[in-house]
FIFI-827005 format. One record per atom (N, C-alpha, C): residue number from 0; atom name; x, y, z. Coordinates in Angstrom, 1 decimal, padded with zeros to 4 digits, m for minus. Example, Ala and Ser with C-alpha at 12.3 -4.5 7.8 and 13.67 -1.06 7.14 Angstrom:
<atoms>
ATOM zadren zaro     xx     yy     zz
ATOM      0    N  013.2 m005.7  007.8
ATOM      0   CA  012.3 m004.5  007.8
ATOM      0    C  013.2 m003.3  007.8
ATOM      1    N  012.8 m002.2  007.1
ATOM      1   CA  013.7 m001.1  007.1
ATOM      1    C  012.9  000.0  007.9
</atoms>
This chain:
<atoms>
ATOM zadren zaro     xx     yy     zz
ATOM      0    N m148.6  212.9 m004.2
ATOM      0   CA m147.4  212.6 m005.0
ATOM      0    C m147.3  213.7 m006.1
ATOM      1    N m146.1  214.2 m006.3
ATOM      1   CA m145.9  215.1 m007.6
ATOM      1    C m145.8  214.3 m008.8
ATOM      2    N m145.8  215.0 m009.8
ATOM      2   CA m145.6  214.4 m011.2
ATOM      2    C m144.3  213.7 m011.3
ATOM      3    N m143.2  214.3 m010.7
ATOM      3   CA m141.9  213.7 m010.8
ATOM      3    C m141.8  212.6 m010.0
ATOM      4    N m142.6  212.5 m008.8
ATOM      4   CA m142.5  211.3 m008.0
ATOM      4    C m143.3  210.2 m008.7
ATOM      5    N m144.4  210.5 m009.4
ATOM      5   CA m145.2  209.5 m010.1
ATOM      5    C m144.4  209.0 m011.2
ATOM      6    N m143.7  209.8 m011.9
ATOM      6   CA m142.8  209.4 m013.1
ATOM      6    C m141.7  208.4 m012.6
ATOM      7    N m141.1  208.8 m011.5
ATOM      7   CA m140.0  208.0 m011.0
ATOM      7    C m140.6  206.6 m010.5
ATOM      8    N m141.7  206.6 m009.9
ATOM      8   CA m142.2  205.3 m009.4
ATOM      8    C m142.7  204.6 m010.6
ATOM      9    N m143.3  205.1 m011.6
ATOM      9   CA m143.7  204.4 m012.8
ATOM      9    C m142.4  203.8 m013.6
ATOM     10    N m141.3  204.6 m013.7
ATOM     10   CA m140.2  204.1 m014.4
ATOM     10    C m139.5  202.9 m013.6
ATOM     11    N m139.5  203.0 m012.2
ATOM     11   CA m138.9  202.0 m011.4
ATOM     11    C m139.7  200.7 m011.5
ATOM     12    N m141.1  200.9 m011.6
ATOM     12   CA m141.9  199.7 m011.7
ATOM     12    C m141.7  199.0 m013.1
ATOM     13    N m141.5  199.8 m014.2
ATOM     13   CA m141.4  199.2 m015.5
ATOM     13    C m140.0  198.6 m015.6
ATOM     14    N m138.9  199.1 m014.9
ATOM     14   CA m137.7  198.7 m014.9
ATOM     14    C m137.7  197.3 m014.1
ATOM     15    N m138.4  197.2 m013.1
ATOM     15   CA m138.5  196.0 m012.3
ATOM     15    C m139.1  194.9 m013.2
ATOM     16    N m140.2  195.3 m013.8
ATOM     16   CA m140.9  194.3 m014.7
ATOM     16    C m139.9  193.9 m015.8
ATOM     17    N m139.2  194.7 m016.5
ATOM     17   CA m138.4  194.4 m017.6
ATOM     17    C m137.2  193.4 m017.1
ATOM     18    N m136.6  193.8 m016.0
ATOM     18   CA m135.3  193.1 m015.6
ATOM     18    C m135.5  192.1 m014.5
ATOM     19    N m136.4  192.3 m013.5
ATOM     19   CA m136.3  191.5 m012.3
ATOM     19    C m137.5  190.5 m012.1
ATOM     20    N m138.6  191.1 m012.1
ATOM     20   CA m139.8  190.2 m011.8
ATOM     20    C m141.0  190.8 m012.3
ATOM     21    N m141.8  190.0 m013.0
ATOM     21   CA m143.0  190.5 m013.7
ATOM     21    C m144.1  190.9 m012.7
ATOM     22    N m144.7  192.2 m012.9
ATOM     22   CA m145.7  192.9 m012.2
ATOM     22    C m147.0  192.9 m012.8
ATOM     23    N m147.1  192.2 m014.0
ATOM     23   CA m148.4  192.2 m014.7
ATOM     23    C m148.6  193.5 m015.6
ATOM     24    N m147.5  194.2 m015.9
ATOM     24   CA m147.7  195.3 m016.8
ATOM     24    C m147.7  195.0 m018.2
ATOM     25    N m146.7  194.3 m018.7
ATOM     25   CA m146.7  193.9 m020.1
ATOM     25    C m145.9  192.5 m020.4
ATOM     26    N m145.3  191.9 m019.4
ATOM     26   CA m144.7  190.6 m019.6
ATOM     26    C m145.4  189.5 m019.0
ATOM     27    N m145.2  188.2 m019.5
ATOM     27   CA m145.6  187.2 m019.0
ATOM     27    C m144.9  186.6 m017.7
ATOM     28    N m145.6  186.0 m016.8
ATOM     28   CA m144.9  185.6 m015.5
ATOM     28    C m143.6  184.9 m015.9
ATOM     29    N m142.6  185.2 m015.2
ATOM     29   CA m141.3  184.4 m015.4
ATOM     29    C m140.4  184.8 m016.6
ATOM     30    N m140.8  185.9 m017.2
ATOM     30   CA m140.1  186.2 m018.5
ATOM     30    C m139.3  187.4 m018.4
ATOM     31    N m139.0  188.0 m017.3
ATOM     31   CA m138.1  189.2 m017.2
ATOM     31    C m136.7  188.8 m017.7
ATOM     32    N m135.9  189.9 m017.8
ATOM     32   CA m134.5  189.7 m018.2
ATOM     32    C m133.8  188.6 m017.3
ATOM     33    N m133.7  189.0 m016.0
ATOM     33   CA m132.9  188.1 m015.2
ATOM     33    C m133.6  186.7 m014.9
ATOM     34    N m134.8  186.6 m014.9
ATOM     34   CA m135.6  185.4 m014.9
ATOM     34    C m135.2  184.5 m016.1
ATOM     35    N m135.1  185.1 m017.2
ATOM     35   CA m134.8  184.5 m018.5
ATOM     35    C m133.4  184.1 m018.4
ATOM     36    N m132.5  185.0 m018.2
ATOM     36   CA m131.1  184.7 m018.1
ATOM     36    C m130.7  183.6 m017.2
ATOM     37    N m131.4  183.5 m016.1
ATOM     37   CA m131.0  182.4 m015.1
ATOM     37    C m131.3  181.0 m015.6
ATOM     38    N m132.0  180.9 m016.7
ATOM     38   CA m132.3  179.6 m017.3
ATOM     38    C m131.3  179.3 m018.4
ATOM     39    N m130.4  180.2 m018.7
ATOM     39   CA m129.5  180.0 m019.9
ATOM     39    C m128.2  179.7 m019.5
ATOM     40    N m127.6  178.6 m020.0
ATOM     40   CA m126.3  178.1 m019.7
ATOM     40    C m125.2  178.9 m020.5
ATOM     41    N m124.0  178.9 m020.1
ATOM     41   CA m123.0  179.6 m021.0
ATOM     41    C m122.9  179.1 m022.4
ATOM     42    N m123.0  177.6 m022.4
ATOM     42   CA m123.0  177.1 m023.8
ATOM     42    C m124.2  177.6 m024.6
ATOM     43    N m125.4  177.8 m024.1
ATOM     43   CA m126.5  178.3 m024.9
ATOM     43    C m126.2  179.8 m025.2
ATOM     44    N m125.6  180.6 m024.3
ATOM     44   CA m125.4  182.0 m024.5
ATOM     44    C m124.3  182.2 m025.4
ATOM     45    N m123.5  181.1 m025.8
ATOM     45   CA m122.5  181.3 m026.8
ATOM     45    C m122.9  180.9 m028.2
ATOM     46    N m124.0  180.4 m028.3
ATOM     46   CA m124.5  179.9 m029.7
ATOM     46    C m125.5  180.8 m030.4
ATOM     47    N m125.0  181.4 m031.5
ATOM     47   CA m125.9  182.2 m032.2
ATOM     47    C m126.9  181.4 m032.9
ATOM     48    N m128.1  182.0 m033.1
ATOM     48   CA m129.1  181.2 m033.8
ATOM     48    C m129.0  181.0 m035.2
ATOM     49    N m128.2  181.9 m035.9
ATOM     49   CA m127.8  181.7 m037.3
ATOM     49    C m126.5  182.4 m037.6
ATOM     50    N m125.9  182.2 m038.7
ATOM     50   CA m124.5  182.6 m039.0
ATOM     50    C m124.5  184.1 m038.8
ATOM     51    N m125.4  184.9 m039.2
ATOM     51   CA m125.5  186.4 m039.2
ATOM     51    C m126.1  187.0 m037.9
ATOM     52    N m126.4  186.1 m036.9
ATOM     52   CA m127.1  186.6 m035.6
ATOM     52    C m126.0  186.7 m034.6
ATOM     53    N m126.2  187.5 m033.6
ATOM     53   CA m125.4  187.6 m032.5
ATOM     53    C m125.8  186.5 m031.3
ATOM     54    N m124.8  186.2 m030.6
ATOM     54   CA m125.1  185.2 m029.5
ATOM     54    C m125.9  186.0 m028.4
ATOM     55    N m126.5  185.2 m027.5
ATOM     55   CA m127.2  185.7 m026.4
ATOM     55    C m126.2  186.5 m025.5
ATOM     56    N m125.0  186.0 m025.5
ATOM     56   CA m124.0  186.7 m024.6
ATOM     56    C m123.7  188.1 m025.1
ATOM     57    N m123.7  188.3 m026.4
ATOM     57   CA m123.5  189.5 m027.0
ATOM     57    C m124.6  190.5 m026.7
ATOM     58    N m125.8  190.0 m026.7
ATOM     58   CA m127.0  190.8 m026.4
ATOM     58    C m126.8  191.3 m025.0
ATOM     59    N m126.5  190.5 m024.0
ATOM     59   CA m126.4  190.8 m022.6
ATOM     59    C m125.1  191.9 m022.5
ATOM     60    N m124.1  191.6 m022.9
ATOM     60   CA m123.0  192.7 m023.0
ATOM     60    C m123.5  194.0 m023.6
ATOM     61    N m124.1  193.9 m024.7
ATOM     61   CA m124.7  195.2 m025.3
ATOM     61    C m125.7  195.8 m024.4
ATOM     62    N m126.5  195.2 m023.8
ATOM     62   CA m127.4  195.8 m022.9
ATOM     62    C m126.7  196.5 m021.7
ATOM     63    N m125.7  195.9 m021.2
ATOM     63   CA m124.9  196.5 m020.1
ATOM     63    C m124.2  197.7 m020.6
ATOM     64    N m123.5  197.6 m021.8
ATOM     64   CA m122.8  198.6 m022.4
ATOM     64    C m123.7  199.8 m022.6
ATOM     65    N m124.8  199.6 m023.2
ATOM     65   CA m125.8  200.7 m023.5
ATOM     65    C m126.2  201.5 m022.3
ATOM     66    N m126.6  200.8 m021.1
ATOM     66   CA m126.9  201.4 m019.9
ATOM     66    C m125.7  202.2 m019.3
ATOM     67    N m124.5  201.6 m019.4
ATOM     67   CA m123.3  202.3 m018.9
ATOM     67    C m123.0  203.6 m019.7
ATOM     68    N m123.2  203.5 m021.0
ATOM     68   CA m123.0  204.6 m021.8
ATOM     68    C m124.0  205.8 m021.6
ATOM     69    N m125.3  205.4 m021.5
ATOM     69   CA m126.3  206.4 m021.3
ATOM     69    C m126.1  207.1 m019.9
ATOM     70    N m125.6  206.3 m018.8
ATOM     70   CA m125.3  206.9 m017.6
ATOM     70    C m124.1  208.0 m017.7
ATOM     71    N m123.1  207.7 m018.5
ATOM     71   CA m122.1  208.5 m018.7
ATOM     71    C m122.5  209.8 m019.3
ATOM     72    N m123.4  209.7 m020.4
ATOM     72   CA m124.1  210.9 m021.0
ATOM     72    C m124.8  211.8 m019.8
ATOM     73    N m125.6  211.0 m019.2
ATOM     73   CA m126.3  211.7 m018.0
ATOM     73    C m125.5  212.5 m017.1
ATOM     74    N m124.3  211.9 m016.8
ATOM     74   CA m123.3  212.6 m015.9
ATOM     74    C m122.5  213.7 m016.5
ATOM     75    N m122.8  214.0 m017.8
ATOM     75   CA m122.2  215.1 m018.6
ATOM     75    C m121.0  214.6 m019.3
ATOM     76    N m120.6  213.4 m019.2
ATOM     76   CA m119.4  213.0 m020.0
ATOM     76    C m119.8  212.8 m021.5
ATOM     77    N m118.8  212.7 m022.3
ATOM     77   CA m118.9  212.5 m023.8
ATOM     77    C m118.2  211.3 m024.2
ATOM     78    N m118.7  210.1 m023.8
ATOM     78   CA m118.0  208.9 m024.0
ATOM     78    C m117.9  208.5 m025.5
ATOM     79    N m116.8  207.8 m025.7
ATOM     79   CA m116.7  207.3 m027.2
ATOM     79    C m117.4  205.9 m027.1
ATOM     80    N m118.3  205.8 m027.9
ATOM     80   CA m119.2  204.5 m027.9
ATOM     80    C m119.2  203.8 m029.3
ATOM     81    N m118.5  202.7 m029.4
ATOM     81   CA m118.4  201.9 m030.6
ATOM     81    C m119.6  200.9 m030.4
ATOM     82    N m120.7  201.3 m031.0
ATOM     82   CA m121.9  200.4 m030.8
ATOM     82    C m121.7  199.1 m031.6
ATOM     83    N m120.9  199.0 m032.5
ATOM     83   CA m120.8  197.7 m033.3
ATOM     83    C m119.7  196.7 m032.6
ATOM     84    N m118.9  197.3 m031.8
ATOM     84   CA m117.7  196.4 m031.3
ATOM     84    C m118.2  195.1 m030.6
ATOM     85    N m119.1  195.3 m029.7
ATOM     85   CA m119.5  194.1 m029.0
ATOM     85    C m120.0  193.0 m029.9
ATOM     86    N m120.8  193.4 m031.0
ATOM     86   CA m121.4  192.4 m031.8
ATOM     86    C m120.3  191.5 m032.5
ATOM     87    N m119.2  192.1 m032.8
ATOM     87   CA m118.1  191.4 m033.4
ATOM     87    C m117.2  190.6 m032.5
ATOM     88    N m117.1  191.2 m031.2
ATOM     88   CA m116.2  190.6 m030.3
ATOM     88    C m116.8  189.4 m029.4
ATOM     89    N m118.0  189.6 m028.9
ATOM     89   CA m118.6  188.7 m028.0
ATOM     89    C m119.3  187.6 m028.7
ATOM     90    N m118.8  186.3 m028.5
ATOM     90   CA m119.4  185.1 m029.1
ATOM     90    C m119.5  184.2 m028.0
ATOM     91    N m118.5  183.3 m027.9
ATOM     91   CA m118.6  182.2 m026.9
ATOM     91    C m118.1  182.8 m025.5
ATOM     92    N m118.7  182.3 m024.5
ATOM     92   CA m118.4  182.7 m023.2
ATOM     92    C m118.3  181.5 m022.3
ATOM     93    N m117.3  181.5 m021.3
ATOM     93   CA m117.2  180.5 m020.3
ATOM     93    C m118.2  180.7 m019.3
ATOM     94    N m118.5  179.7 m018.5
ATOM     94   CA m119.4  180.0 m017.4
ATOM     94    C m119.1  181.1 m016.6
ATOM     95    N m117.9  181.3 m016.3
ATOM     95   CA m117.4  182.4 m015.5
ATOM     95    C m117.7  183.7 m016.1
ATOM     96    N m117.4  183.8 m017.3
ATOM     96   CA m117.6  185.0 m018.1
ATOM     96    C m119.2  185.3 m018.3
ATOM     97    N m120.0  184.3 m018.4
ATOM     97   CA m121.4  184.5 m018.6
ATOM     97    C m121.9  185.0 m017.2
ATOM     98    N m121.5  184.5 m016.2
ATOM     98   CA m121.9  185.0 m014.8
ATOM     98    C m121.4  186.5 m014.6
ATOM     99    N m120.3  186.7 m015.0
ATOM     99   CA m119.7  188.1 m014.9
ATOM     99    C m120.6  189.1 m015.7
ATOM    100    N m120.9  188.7 m017.0
ATOM    100   CA m121.8  189.5 m017.9
ATOM    100    C m123.1  189.9 m017.3
ATOM    101    N m123.7  188.8 m016.7
ATOM    101   CA m125.0  189.0 m016.0
ATOM    101    C m124.8  190.0 m014.8
ATOM    102    N m123.7  189.9 m014.0
ATOM    102   CA m123.4  190.7 m012.8
ATOM    102    C m123.2  192.2 m013.4
ATOM    103    N m122.5  192.3 m014.5
ATOM    103   CA m122.3  193.7 m015.1
ATOM    103    C m123.6  194.3 m015.4
ATOM    104    N m124.6  193.5 m016.0
ATOM    104   CA m125.9  194.1 m016.3
ATOM    104    C m126.7  194.5 m015.1
ATOM    105    N m126.6  193.6 m014.1
ATOM    105   CA m127.3  193.9 m012.8
ATOM    105    C m126.7  195.2 m012.2
ATOM    106    N m125.4  195.3 m012.2
ATOM    106   CA m124.7  196.5 m011.7
ATOM    106    C m125.2  197.8 m012.4
ATOM    107    N m125.3  197.8 m013.7
ATOM    107   CA m125.7  198.8 m014.5
ATOM    107    C m127.1  199.2 m014.1
ATOM    108    N m128.0  198.1 m014.0
ATOM    108   CA m129.4  198.4 m013.7
ATOM    108    C m129.4  199.1 m012.3
ATOM    109    N m128.6  198.7 m011.3
ATOM    109   CA m128.6  199.3 m010.0
ATOM    109    C m128.3  200.7 m010.1
ATOM    110    N m127.4  201.1 m011.0
ATOM    110   CA m127.1  202.5 m011.1
ATOM    110    C m128.1  203.3 m011.7
ATOM    111    N m128.9  202.7 m012.6
ATOM    111   CA m130.0  203.5 m013.3
ATOM    111    C m131.1  203.6 m012.2
ATOM    112    N m131.3  202.7 m011.4
ATOM    112   CA m132.4  202.7 m010.4
ATOM    112    C m132.1  203.7 m009.4
ATOM    113    N m130.7  203.7 m009.0
ATOM    113   CA m130.3  204.8 m008.0
ATOM    113    C m130.4  206.1 m008.5
ATOM    114    N m130.2  206.4 m009.8
ATOM    114   CA m130.3  207.6 m010.5
ATOM    114    C m131.7  208.1 m010.4
ATOM    115    N m132.6  207.2 m010.8
ATOM    115   CA m134.0  207.6 m010.8
ATOM    115    C m134.5  207.9 m009.4
ATOM    116    N m134.1  207.1 m008.5
ATOM    116   CA m134.5  207.4 m007.0
ATOM    116    C m134.1  208.6 m006.5
ATOM    117    N m133.0  209.0 m007.0
ATOM    117   CA m132.3  210.3 m006.6
ATOM    117    C m132.6  211.6 m007.5
ATOM    118    N m133.5  211.3 m008.4
ATOM    118   CA m133.9  212.5 m009.4
ATOM    118    C m135.2  213.1 m008.8
ATOM    119    N m135.0  214.3 m008.3
ATOM    119   CA m136.1  215.1 m007.7
ATOM    119    C m136.9  215.7 m008.7
ATOM    120    N m136.3  216.1 m009.9
ATOM    120   CA m137.0  216.8 m011.0
ATOM    120    C m136.4  216.5 m012.3
ATOM    121    N m137.3  216.1 m013.3
ATOM    121   CA m136.8  215.8 m014.6
ATOM    121    C m136.8  217.2 m015.3
ATOM    122    N m135.6  217.6 m015.9
ATOM    122   CA m135.3  218.9 m016.4
ATOM    122    C m135.8  219.1 m017.8
ATOM    123    N m136.1  218.0 m018.5
ATOM    123   CA m136.6  218.3 m019.9
ATOM    123    C m137.2  216.9 m020.5
ATOM    124    N m137.9  217.2 m021.6
ATOM    124   CA m138.6  216.0 m022.2
ATOM    124    C m137.4  215.0 m022.8
ATOM    125    N m136.2  215.6 m023.1
ATOM    125   CA m135.1  214.7 m023.5
ATOM    125    C m134.8  213.7 m022.5
ATOM    126    N m134.8  214.2 m021.2
ATOM    126   CA m134.4  213.3 m020.1
ATOM    126    C m135.4  212.2 m019.9
ATOM    127    N m136.7  212.7 m020.0
ATOM    127   CA m137.8  211.6 m019.9
ATOM    127    C m137.8  210.7 m021.0
ATOM    128    N m137.6  211.1 m022.2
ATOM    128   CA m137.6  210.3 m023.4
ATOM    128    C m136.4  209.3 m023.3
ATOM    129    N m135.2  209.8 m022.7
ATOM    129   CA m134.1  208.9 m022.5
ATOM    129    C m134.4  207.8 m021.6
ATOM    130    N m135.1  208.1 m020.4
ATOM    130   CA m135.5  207.0 m019.5
ATOM    130    C m136.5  206.1 m020.1
ATOM    131    N m137.4  206.6 m020.8
ATOM    131   CA m138.4  205.7 m021.6
ATOM    131    C m137.6  204.9 m022.5
ATOM    132    N m136.8  205.4 m023.3
ATOM    132   CA m136.0  204.7 m024.3
ATOM    132    C m135.0  203.7 m023.7
ATOM    133    N m134.6  203.9 m022.6
ATOM    133   CA m133.7  202.9 m021.8
ATOM    133    C m134.6  201.6 m021.7
ATOM    134    N m135.8  201.9 m021.2
ATOM    134   CA m136.6  200.7 m021.0
ATOM    134    C m136.9  199.9 m022.4
ATOM    135    N m137.4  200.8 m023.3
ATOM    135   CA m137.7  200.2 m024.6
ATOM    135    C m136.6  199.4 m025.3
ATOM    136    N m135.4  200.0 m025.2
ATOM    136   CA m134.2  199.4 m025.8
ATOM    136    C m134.0  198.0 m025.1
ATOM    137    N m134.1  198.0 m023.8
ATOM    137   CA m133.7  196.7 m023.1
ATOM    137    C m134.9  195.7 m023.3
ATOM    138    N m136.1  196.1 m023.4
ATOM    138   CA m137.2  195.3 m023.7
ATOM    138    C m137.1  194.7 m025.0
ATOM    139    N m136.6  195.4 m026.0
ATOM    139   CA m136.4  194.9 m027.3
ATOM    139    C m135.4  193.8 m027.2
ATOM    140    N m134.3  193.9 m026.5
ATOM    140   CA m133.3  192.9 m026.5
ATOM    140    C m133.7  191.7 m025.8
ATOM    141    N m134.6  191.9 m024.7
ATOM    141   CA m135.2  190.8 m024.0
ATOM    141    C m136.0  190.0 m025.0
ATOM    142    N m136.8  190.7 m025.8
ATOM    142   CA m137.5  189.9 m026.9
ATOM    142    C m136.6  189.2 m027.9
ATOM    143    N m135.5  189.8 m028.3
ATOM    143   CA m134.6  189.1 m029.2
ATOM    143    C m134.0  187.8 m028.4
ATOM    144    N m133.7  187.9 m027.2
ATOM    144   CA m133.1  186.9 m026.4
ATOM    144    C m134.2  185.7 m026.4
ATOM    145    N m135.4  186.0 m026.1
ATOM    145   CA m136.5  185.1 m025.8
ATOM    145    C m136.8  184.5 m027.2
ATOM    146    N m136.7  185.2 m028.3
ATOM    146   CA m137.0  184.5 m029.5
ATOM    146    C m135.8  183.6 m030.0
ATOM    147    N m134.6  184.0 m029.7
ATOM    147   CA m133.4  183.2 m029.9
ATOM    147    C m133.5  181.8 m029.2
ATOM    148    N m134.1  181.9 m028.0
ATOM    148   CA m134.3  180.7 m027.1
ATOM    148    C m135.2  179.7 m027.9
ATOM    149    N m136.2  180.1 m028.6
ATOM    149   CA m137.1  179.3 m029.3
ATOM    149    C m136.4  178.6 m030.3
ATOM    150    N m135.4  179.1 m031.0
ATOM    150   CA m134.5  178.5 m032.0
ATOM    150    C m133.5  177.5 m031.4
ATOM    151    N m133.0  177.9 m030.2
ATOM    151   CA m132.0  177.1 m029.5
ATOM    151    C m132.5  176.0 m028.7
ATOM    152    N m133.8  176.1 m028.4
ATOM    152   CA m134.4  175.0 m027.6
ATOM    152    C m135.7  174.7 m028.3
ATOM    153    N m135.6  174.0 m029.5
ATOM    153   CA m136.8  173.7 m030.2
ATOM    153    C m137.7  172.6 m029.5
ATOM    154    N m137.2  171.8 m028.7
ATOM    154   CA m138.0  170.8 m028.1
ATOM    154    C m138.7  171.3 m026.8
ATOM    155    N m138.6  172.5 m026.4
ATOM    155   CA m139.2  172.9 m025.1
ATOM    155    C m140.4  173.7 m025.5
</atoms>
């Protein structure tokens, strides 16, 4: 394997761990993004843990928006990104909206995975840092969501 192939394989593995199913790299079993989200109702996703905190639904929308925006930059676009808009707009969601939000995040992840699978050569350290940052950013929000669940579900 080449260095690029090794990097791609490692990125895909860490993305799988972060979003889909734990591989034993850094998360506990059953705690990936989609495993966690599958346990959250729209009602829970709509409740912020405190007056100044975002809802879980806002975190998921932000994660999808972040990935979609990064993909636009990678494609050479210069998108206008209002990073604060989602935090003020997304609060309560219906079950249908909650499901749609999760599907949006899955679709964005699919685009990232496809991009990595089709990248034969990383052209710069900025590209590599961006890929690593994408994992780190979403892992951070996974942690925020899991911590919020502790407050939303104190009896569990």
